[in-house]
N, C-alpha and C positions, 0 to 999 in steps of 0.2 A: 490535423484531425486523426491521422493514422497513429501518431504518437499517443494520443489519448486512449485509443483502443489498447495499445501495448501496455500503457501505464495501468489501466483498469484491470487488464488480464494479469499483469504482474502482481498487483495488489491482492487479487483474489487468491493467487497461489501462495503469496507470502503470508497473508493472514491465516489462511487455512493451515499452512505448515506450522506456523507459530502456535496456532490454537491447539494443534495436536499435542504439542509438548506441554502447553498449559493444562489441557485435559488430563494428561498423564500425571503431572506433578502437583496440580492444584485441585483436580476434581477426582483424584484416585481412580482414573481409568487405567486400563491395561497398558503396559509399556509397548504393546503392539501398535498402539495409536501412533507411535513415533515413526513407524516404517513408512506409511503413506505421507506422513508429515515431512520426512527427510526428502522424499521424492518431490514433494510439492515445493520445498525450498530450493531444490536444484532447478526445477522448472521455472520458478520465479527468477532466479539469477540468469538463466538462459533467455527468458522472455525479455528481461530488462535490457539485454544487449541489442534487441531488435529496434529500440528507439533510435531514430536517426538524430545524432548529436555529434558535434565536433569533439566534445570533451565529456568523459564519463562523469566527472564531478558535477557538471551542470545538469546532465540527465538525471543523476541521483537526487540533486537538490530539488528539481522540479517534481520528481516522483514523490518526494516527501509530502507535499501537499495533497496529492492524490491519495497517498497511503492514509493520511489522517482522515480524510472524508470517507474513504472506504472502510476504515476501522470503525467509524461511528455508524455507518450503515450496517456493518456486521453486528455491532452492539445491539442495534435495533432489531434486525432480522433474525439473528441466530440466538442472541442472548436475551431477547425479548425485553430490552430496556431502551426506551426511546431517549435520544440525546436531549439534554436540557439546553436552555438558552445559551449557556456559556460554551457548551460544545459547539453549538451552531455559530456563535460569534467567533470562536477560536478557529473553527475550520474555514469560515469565510475569510478571516485574516490570512490564513495559510494559502488559500486559493488566490488571494490577491498577490501574495508573494510569488506564487507559481507564475502568474501572469507577467509579473515584472521580470522574472528570470527568463521565461520563454520569449517574450515579445519586446523586451527592453532594447533600445538601440545599442548596437555594438560598434566599437571602433573597428574599422576595416583594416 
């Protein structure tokens, strides 16, 4: 459960950081938007290291599904565009994959 909190927090910082660059380059916002964005991306990387996992690759793979769901929530909350049914189906498939990665039996 603790990992989920770290994953969600990491997703918030990553999406916020990436969005700052999107705003600058795609929405004609000031380049100053990239300053908090860069700090946000550094925070994302630091937060993701807090997830307890034996291997970085597995932690990142599981995070991918959380990132996808978080991105769709961002789409809805910040960009005011609700996810469509394909977004929902796709994210559900990704979360199923996260479950397999996190809870699948491992050879000891």
